[in-house]
C-alpha positions in Angstrom: 6.3 -19.9 3.8 5.0 -19.4 0.2 1.5 -18.0 -0.4 -0.1 -18.1 -3.8 -1.9 -14.9 -5.0 -3.7 -13.5 -8.0 -2.6 -14.2 -11.6 0.3 -16.4 -10.6 1.9 -13.9 -8.2 3.1 -15.2 -4.9 4.7 -14.0 -1.6 7.5 -15.7 0.3 9.1 -14.9 3.7 12.4 -16.5 2.6 15.1 -13.9 3.0 17.3 -15.8 0.6 15.0 -14.9 -2.3 15.1 -11.2 -1.8 16.8 -9.3 -4.6 18.6 -6.8 -2.3 19.9 -4.5 -5.0 16.4 -4.2 -6.5 14.7 -3.6 -3.2 17.4 -1.0 -2.3 16.7 0.8 -5.6 13.0 0.9 -4.9 13.3 2.2 -1.4 16.2 4.6 -1.8 15.2 6.0 -5.1 11.4 5.7 -5.5 9.9 5.8 -1.9 8.9 9.0 -0.2 9.8 7.8 3.2 13.4 6.6 2.8 14.9 8.3 -0.2 18.6 8.1 0.0 18.8 5.1 2.3 22.2 3.5 1.9 22.7 0.0 0.5 24.3 -1.1 3.7 21.4 0.1 5.8 18.9 -1.6 3.5 20.8 -4.9 3.6 21.1 -4.8 7.4 17.3 -4.0 7.7 16.5 -7.0 5.5 18.8 -9.2 7.5 17.2 -8.3 10.8 13.5 -8.2 9.8 10.8 -10.6 8.9 10.8 -10.0 5.1 8.2 -10.6 2.4 9.0 -10.7 -1.3 6.2 -10.4 -3.8 7.1 -12.3 -7.0 5.6 -12.6 -10.5 4.8 -16.1 -11.9 8.3 -16.1 -13.6 10.0 -15.5 -10.2 10.8 -11.8 -10.9 10.6 -9.8 -7.7 7.7 -7.4 -8.0 7.4 -6.0 -4.5 8.6 -6.0 -0.9 7.5 -5.5 2.7 9.0 -6.1 6.1 8.0 -6.4 9.7 10.4 -5.2 12.4 9.4 -7.4 15.2 10.3 -9.3 18.4 7.7 -11.9 17.3 6.1 -11.7 20.8 4.7 -8.3 21.6 5.3 -5.8 18.8 5.7 -5.5 15.0 6.2 -2.5 12.7 5.1 -2.9 9.1 7.4 -0.9 6.9 9.0 -0.5 3.5 5.9 -1.7 1.7 6.5 -1.3 -2.0 5.1 -2.7 -5.3 7.0 -2.0 -8.5 5.2 0.5 -10.8 4.9 -2.2 -13.6 2.9 -4.4 -11.2 0.6 -1.9 -9.6 -3.2 -1.6 -10.2 -4.3 -5.2 -9.7 -4.5 -5.5 -5.9 -1.0 -6.8 -5.4 -0.3 -4.2 -2.6 -3.3 -5.5 -0.7 -2.3 -9.1 -1.2 1.2 -8.3 0.0 0.0 -6.4 3.1 -2.5 -9.2 3.9 0.3 -11.8 3.9 2.6 -9.6 5.9 0.0 -8.8 8.6 -1.4 -12.3 8.8 1.9 -14.1 9.0 1.9 -16.5 12.0 4.9 -14.7 13.7 2.9 -11.4 13.9 -0.8 -12.1 13.4 -1.6 -12.1 17.1 0.5 -9.1 18.3 0.3 -5.3 18.1 1.3 -4.0 14.7 2.0 -0.4 13.8 3.0 1.5 10.6 3.8 5.0 9.5 2.3 6.2 6.3 1.1 9.3 4.5 -2.3 10.3 5.8 -4.0 9.9 2.4 -3.0 6.2 2.2 -6.2 4.4 3.2 -5.1 0.9 2.0 -4.1 -0.1 5.5 -7.4 0.7 7.2 -8.9 -2.5 5.6 -6.3 -4.5 7.5 -7.3 -3.0 10.9 -4.8 -0.1 11.1 -6.1 3.1 12.6 -4.7 6.1 14.5 -2.6 5.3 17.5 -4.7 4.7 20.6 -2.5 7.0 22.7 -0.3 9.1 20.3 0.7 11.3 23.2 2.6 8.3 24.7 4.8 7.9 21.6 8.1 9.7 21.3 10.7 9.5 18.5 14.4 9.8 18.6 16.0 10.6 15.2 19.6 9.9 14.6 21.9 12.6 13.3 23.0 10.3 10.5 20.6 10.8 7.6 22.1 7.9 5.7 20.0 5.4 7.6 16.8 6.7 6.0 13.2 5.9 7.0 
């Protein structure tokens, strides 16, 4: 799938197009949620997720997002990132729109974890958990996995 966006930008769900070293750099060095994530963990996460690359008209990767999903009942939108040089023109919204409306996840429950001040996601229907008291978390002792 390839979806055209503003100013020649486009999003693809083709994992072969993902610039893994670039994405790893963004997530492990510039994100607040997965600083220090290992290259191996990022590569494995990409391999086992529904991935979305945001690309400039010249094909340079400008952003990334992924959905961790069984494609039947549940999807977790995560690792949404737009390179600083490409921010400020609605590309994050475009990327999230494509990722949340993809045919493999559009009709199933989607969740995400984000900083409370991030309101971008509300326009796509995300809100507080309906029953947060029913959610538990198990954190591994290995910090290298990040996120």
